VODO-158055 format. One record per residue (C-alpha): residue in three letters; x, y, z; residue number from 1. Coordinates in nm, 3 decimals. Layout:
BEGIN
<rec residu="Ala" east="X" north="Y" up="Z" num="NUM"/>
...
***
This chain:
BEGIN
<rec residu="Unk" east="12.175" north="8.657" up="6.760" num="1"/>
<rec residu="Unk" east="12.074" north="8.304" up="6.700" num="2"/>
<rec residu="Unk" east="12.036" north="8.129" up="6.363" num="3"/>
<rec residu="Unk" east="11.871" north="7.820" up="6.272" num="4"/>
<rec residu="Unk" east="11.892" north="7.634" up="5.919" num="5"/>
<rec residu="Unk" east="11.573" north="7.476" up="5.773" num="6"/>
<rec residu="Unk" east="11.559" north="7.271" up="5.457" num="7"/>
<rec residu="Unk" east="11.460" north="7.569" up="5.238" num="8"/>
<rec residu="Unk" east="11.508" north="7.875" up="5.460" num="9"/>
<rec residu="Unk" east="11.693" north="8.017" up="5.756" num="10"/>
<rec residu="Unk" east="11.559" north="8.170" up="6.084" num="11"/>
<rec residu="Unk" east="11.782" north="8.471" up="6.249" num="12"/>
<rec residu="Unk" east="11.644" north="8.549" up="6.587" num="13"/>
<rec residu="Unk" east="11.758" north="8.870" up="6.778" num="14"/>
<rec residu="Unk" east="11.677" north="8.938" up="7.146" num="15"/>
<rec residu="Unk" east="11.614" north="9.314" up="7.143" num="16"/>
<rec residu="Unk" east="11.707" north="9.541" up="7.462" num="17"/>
<rec residu="Unk" east="11.341" north="9.546" up="7.546" num="18"/>
<rec residu="Unk" east="11.322" north="9.166" up="7.584" num="19"/>
<rec residu="Unk" east="11.126" north="9.122" up="7.256" num="20"/>
<rec residu="Unk" east="11.247" north="8.827" up="7.046" num="21"/>
<rec residu="Unk" east="11.252" north="8.925" up="6.676" num="22"/>
<rec residu="Unk" east="11.288" north="8.652" up="6.418" num="23"/>
<rec residu="Unk" east="11.377" north="8.708" up="6.057" num="24"/>
<rec residu="Unk" east="11.291" north="8.438" up="5.791" num="25"/>
<rec residu="Unk" east="11.489" north="8.435" up="5.485" num="26"/>
<rec residu="Unk" east="11.593" north="8.219" up="5.173" num="27"/>
<rec residu="Unk" east="11.923" north="8.036" up="5.150" num="28"/>
<rec residu="Unk" east="12.002" north="8.324" up="4.905" num="29"/>
<rec residu="Unk" east="11.943" north="8.596" up="5.177" num="30"/>
<rec residu="Unk" east="11.602" north="8.732" up="5.058" num="31"/>
<rec residu="Unk" east="11.370" north="8.808" up="5.373" num="32"/>
<rec residu="Unk" east="11.016" north="8.674" up="5.308" num="33"/>
<rec residu="Unk" east="10.889" north="8.710" up="5.680" num="34"/>
<rec residu="Unk" east="10.943" north="8.861" up="6.016" num="35"/>
<rec residu="Unk" east="10.778" north="8.760" up="6.353" num="36"/>
<rec residu="Unk" east="10.803" north="8.903" up="6.711" num="37"/>
<rec residu="Unk" east="10.693" north="8.819" up="7.060" num="38"/>
<rec residu="Unk" east="10.760" north="9.000" up="7.381" num="39"/>
<rec residu="Unk" east="10.686" north="9.289" up="7.613" num="40"/>
<rec residu="Unk" east="10.724" north="9.558" up="7.344" num="41"/>
<rec residu="Unk" east="10.647" north="9.605" up="6.973" num="42"/>
<rec residu="Unk" east="10.987" north="9.615" up="6.780" num="43"/>
<rec residu="Unk" east="11.080" north="9.896" up="6.551" num="44"/>
<rec residu="Unk" east="10.857" north="9.817" up="6.259" num="45"/>
<rec residu="Unk" east="11.011" north="10.055" up="6.038" num="46"/>
<rec residu="Unk" east="11.344" north="9.877" up="6.086" num="47"/>
<rec residu="Unk" east="11.160" north="9.535" up="6.057" num="48"/>
<rec residu="Unk" east="10.950" north="9.587" up="5.772" num="49"/>
<rec residu="Unk" east="11.204" north="9.775" up="5.571" num="50"/>
<rec residu="Unk" east="11.034" north="9.902" up="5.236" num="51"/>
<rec residu="Unk" east="10.706" north="9.761" up="5.345" num="52"/>
<rec residu="Unk" east="10.668" north="10.008" up="5.638" num="53"/>
<rec residu="Unk" east="10.487" north="10.241" up="5.420" num="54"/>
<rec residu="Unk" east="10.231" north="9.991" up="5.317" num="55"/>
<rec residu="Unk" east="10.196" north="9.893" up="5.683" num="56"/>
<rec residu="Unk" east="10.135" north="10.280" up="5.795" num="57"/>
<rec residu="Unk" east="9.888" north="10.315" up="5.511" num="58"/>
<rec residu="Unk" east="9.680" north="10.019" up="5.609" num="59"/>
<rec residu="Unk" east="9.724" north="10.069" up="5.981" num="60"/>
<rec residu="Unk" east="9.569" north="10.428" up="5.967" num="61"/>
<rec residu="Unk" east="9.257" north="10.292" up="5.786" num="62"/>
<rec residu="Unk" east="8.959" north="10.214" up="6.026" num="63"/>
<rec residu="Unk" east="8.981" north="9.866" up="6.170" num="64"/>
<rec residu="Unk" east="8.823" north="9.686" up="6.452" num="65"/>
<rec residu="Unk" east="8.975" north="9.681" up="6.774" num="66"/>
<rec residu="Unk" east="9.276" north="9.836" up="6.924" num="67"/>
<rec residu="Unk" east="9.434" north="9.521" up="7.039" num="68"/>
<rec residu="Unk" east="9.444" north="9.360" up="6.678" num="69"/>
<rec residu="Unk" east="9.565" north="9.457" up="6.347" num="70"/>
<rec residu="Unk" east="9.526" north="9.237" up="6.019" num="71"/>
<rec residu="Unk" east="9.628" north="9.345" up="5.692" num="72"/>
<rec residu="Unk" east="9.568" north="9.131" up="5.398" num="73"/>
<rec residu="Unk" east="9.713" north="9.231" up="5.072" num="74"/>
<rec residu="Unk" east="9.811" north="9.052" up="4.749" num="75"/>
<rec residu="Unk" east="10.186" north="9.121" up="4.831" num="76"/>
<rec residu="Unk" east="10.196" north="9.187" up="5.208" num="77"/>
<rec residu="Unk" east="10.036" north="9.020" up="5.502" num="78"/>
<rec residu="Unk" east="10.070" north="9.137" up="5.847" num="79"/>
<rec residu="Unk" east="9.897" north="9.034" up="6.184" num="80"/>
<rec residu="Unk" east="9.967" north="9.189" up="6.514" num="81"/>
<rec residu="Unk" east="9.802" north="9.154" up="6.848" num="82"/>
<rec residu="Unk" east="9.851" north="9.235" up="7.214" num="83"/>
<rec residu="Unk" east="9.851" north="9.447" up="7.503" num="84"/>
<rec residu="Unk" east="10.094" north="9.594" up="7.761" num="85"/>
<rec residu="Unk" east="10.385" north="9.370" up="7.802" num="86"/>
<rec residu="Unk" east="10.263" north="9.089" up="7.578" num="87"/>
<rec residu="Unk" east="10.285" north="9.176" up="7.219" num="88"/>
<rec residu="Unk" east="10.320" north="8.917" up="6.902" num="89"/>
<rec residu="Unk" east="10.288" north="8.963" up="6.517" num="90"/>
<rec residu="Unk" east="10.421" north="8.856" up="6.209" num="91"/>
<rec residu="Unk" east="10.446" north="8.995" up="5.849" num="92"/>
<rec residu="Unk" east="10.515" north="8.806" up="5.546" num="93"/>
<rec residu="Unk" east="10.520" north="8.828" up="5.168" num="94"/>
<rec residu="Unk" east="10.300" north="8.557" up="5.018" num="95"/>
<rec residu="Unk" east="10.448" north="8.545" up="4.688" num="96"/>
<rec residu="Unk" east="10.807" north="8.509" up="4.845" num="97"/>
<rec residu="Unk" east="10.730" north="8.209" up="5.086" num="98"/>
<rec residu="Unk" east="10.946" north="7.913" up="4.988" num="99"/>
<rec residu="Unk" east="10.747" north="7.610" up="4.852" num="100"/>
<rec residu="Unk" east="10.626" north="7.367" up="5.138" num="101"/>
<rec residu="Unk" east="10.642" north="7.613" up="5.413" num="102"/>
<rec residu="Unk" east="10.348" north="7.635" up="5.645" num="103"/>
<rec residu="Unk" east="10.228" north="7.977" up="5.801" num="104"/>
<rec residu="Unk" east="10.242" north="7.804" up="6.148" num="105"/>
<rec residu="Unk" east="10.619" north="7.804" up="6.111" num="106"/>
<rec residu="Unk" east="10.635" north="8.194" up="6.092" num="107"/>
<rec residu="Unk" east="10.604" north="8.241" up="6.467" num="108"/>
***
């Protein structure tokens, strides 16, 4: 596991056995506000999303365009995921919990 300190948040990166890198973004107080992944396999989303997994499964089961992309945009939960065999990436975040001044481009 690798940790990086930013001005107003921390990033913890875990290399999963599948080769996928999972990054967890948290406030200095330990509140997780985003996760992102990139690699050959989708991580265990139930574990990565925690209590927001049910929100994800409900939204993902609704009709959406394409099998290679998923975008969930709700007031309190946003998730974007895309990919194909051996090349997956995505992120999920809580808009209301983002630290001031953070750019969405940093959540990768």
